[in-house]
N, C-alpha and C positions, 0 to 999 in steps of 0.2 A: 598583673604581675609584670615587673619590669623586663624588658628584653635583656638578654645576656650581653655582658660588655663585649663590644667589638674587640677584634684582635688585630693587631698591626700586621702588614704584609710580611710574610716570611716567617712569622712567629708560630711555634709549635703548640697546637691546641691540646690542652690535657683532657683526657676523657676515657671512659672505659672502651671505647673503640679504637683508640689510638693504635696505629700499626707502624712498628718501626721499620725504618728503612733498612734493606738487607745490606749486610757488609760487604764491602769490596773485596777482591781477591787479595788485595795487600793487606788489608784489615784482618781477614781470617788468618793469614799467614803469621801476621804479628800475634794475633791471639793465640794461635797454636804454638808458637815459640815461647810465649809466656807462659802457657801451661806446662809445657815441657821445663822449662827453667824452675818453675815453683815446685814440680814434683820432684825433681833431683836436687833441690836445695834441701830436702829433709834428710834426716840422718839414715845412712845405710849401714847395716850391719851383718856380718856373717853369723847364722844362726843354726846351720845344719850342713852335714855332710853325709852322703849315702854311698856305700859300695855294693849295696844289695837291694833289689827292688822292694823286700819287705822292711827295708829301714827309711823308707822315704816319709817326710813328714805329713801329718794330716793336710788334708786339702783345705786351703785357705786364701780366697782371692784370686787374682789374676797373676799368672806366672808368664814370664818371658824367657826363654833359653837362649843361650849363645852357645854357638858350635863353630867348628872350624879345624882346619887342618893345623897340625902341631906347628908352633912358632909363627902363627899367622897373626899374632898380636891381640889376642882375645883378653888377656889380663891386662894389657895396657888400655885396651878400649874402655873395659869396665870401669878401671881407675879414672880415665879421662871423664866418662859419662857422670860418675858420682863425684868428682872433684876431690878424691882421695888419692894418696900416693901409693898406698899399700893395701887397698882393700882386697884386691886379687893379687896373689903372688906373681911376679914375672919371674922367668928363669931363662937361663941359656941354655937349659938341658930340655930339648923337645920332648914331649910326651909324659912331662912330670905330673900334670893333673890326672889323677886316676879315680876320681869319684864325681859325683854330682855335688856341687857346692851351692847351697841356698843362701841368699842374701835378701834380707828385707828393708824395703825401701819406706820408710815413713809409715808402715803399717797399711801401705795402699799398694804395693806392688812387689812381687817377689821375682828376684833375678837369679837365673839359674845357670851357673857355669858348668859346661858339659866338659868330659874329657876330649882332648885333642885326637885327631884320627890321622892315618896316613904316614906315621912315623915309621921308617922302615926297621928301626931297631927295637921298636916297641915288642913286648912279649906277645906271645900268639893269644893268651888270655885277654890281654887289653884289646887287641883286635877283635877278638870274639865278643868283646862286650858290646860293641856297637851293632852286632847281629842279635845279641840277647838281650842283655839289660837294657841298653838305650832304647833298641826298638819297643821294648815292653813299656818302658817310661813313656815313650813319645806316643803311643797309641792308647796308652790307658790312664793319662793323666788329664781329666776333664777341665781342669783350670789352666792348662797350658794353651794359651791364646796364639803364640806365633814362636817359631824359631828363628832367631837372625843368625843366618849362615854367612860366616866372614869368609872373604876371598882376599888373598894378597894381590894387590893392583899391581905389583912389579913382575909377576910371573904367571904362566899359562896356567890354565885348568888342568889338575891332574885327575887320572881315574879313580882316586880314592874320592875327589869332589863329585864326580858323577855318580859313584855308588852311593854316596850318602844322600844325594838329592833323589835317586831312586828309591831308596829307603824311606825317605820323608813321604814321597808320593804314596808308596805302599801304606805307610802309616796314617795317610791322610791328615797329616798335620801341615798347616799353613807355614811357609818358610818365606823368609825375605833376604834376599842377596845383599851383603854390605862390603864393598870394598875397604881394605885397609891400607895404611901406609902410602897414602895417595901423595903425599908430599915429596915421596922419592921418584914421581913419575912426570916427565914433562907434559905440558897442557896437552898437546896434540895426541901424544901417545895415551894420555888418560882418557881423553875423549873417545878413542877407538876402543879401549878397554871397557868403558861405560856401555857402549853400543854393543858390544860382544856380549858382555853380561846380561844386558836386556834380553838380547836373542836367546841366550840360555835359559833365562827365567820362562820366557814364552813356551819353551819346549816342555815344561813340566806343570802338570795339572796343579799341584799343590803350591806352585810359587806364586808369590805376590808380585805383580809386575813392575813395581816402583823400585829401582835400585838404588841404594844409598852409597854416597862415597865419602869417606872419613881419614883423617889424620890425628892420631892421638899426640904427636908431637906438636902440630901447629894449632890443634883445635879445630880445623876446617871440618864442617860437616857434623860435629858433635851436637850443636842445637837443634839441627834438623832431626838428628836421630832421637834425641830426647822427646823432641815434638811428636814424632812417630810413635814412640812408645807410650807416651801420655794419652795419645788418642785411644789405645786399647784397654786404658784402665776403666774398669766398670765404676 
């Protein structure tokens, strides 16, 4: 039998035992960003609204919930993520969202828009929802992979923020802090805010350690957030 043909130096040898070289950190980041881009290039549509626990839609695939204080920019962020102008309604009236709104992203991921909290003029019933229905949803939804907890980068943390983080700890639901409206903060102040937020995350058992920083106006951080969410999709 003839000897196998020799290969030139530097040429990859094909065969069953060929081992691909590991990706560099830069290549892994590019791949993650592309995965996020492709996921959010799919159609996203509203398909369900629930005001009571018994009204929740059937379990189906991965869910990611978005929560935050009223007027934190949650609707604007959802619109920026999906590339739609009016997927989630924005309003100058804080506390307007009063139910769990479910959005289907290409049949692969469900985005859940949770009611805002901490609005002083909200009714007692709405405030009670976060201790009642919202808590029950958080601890009883096995398809819920993570809660993205939005914080306004321009202002200090409020007691309501701490209360909700404590609630998430008790519900044993992983949450990740996401700073919004970062374009309105100067670079040095934003750096301090990120550090402060990382310290806050470290103080909570259910908090994911990596803090994300975004701007719906400029698009900063949107691609990174898409990649983070894509990594959670089964």
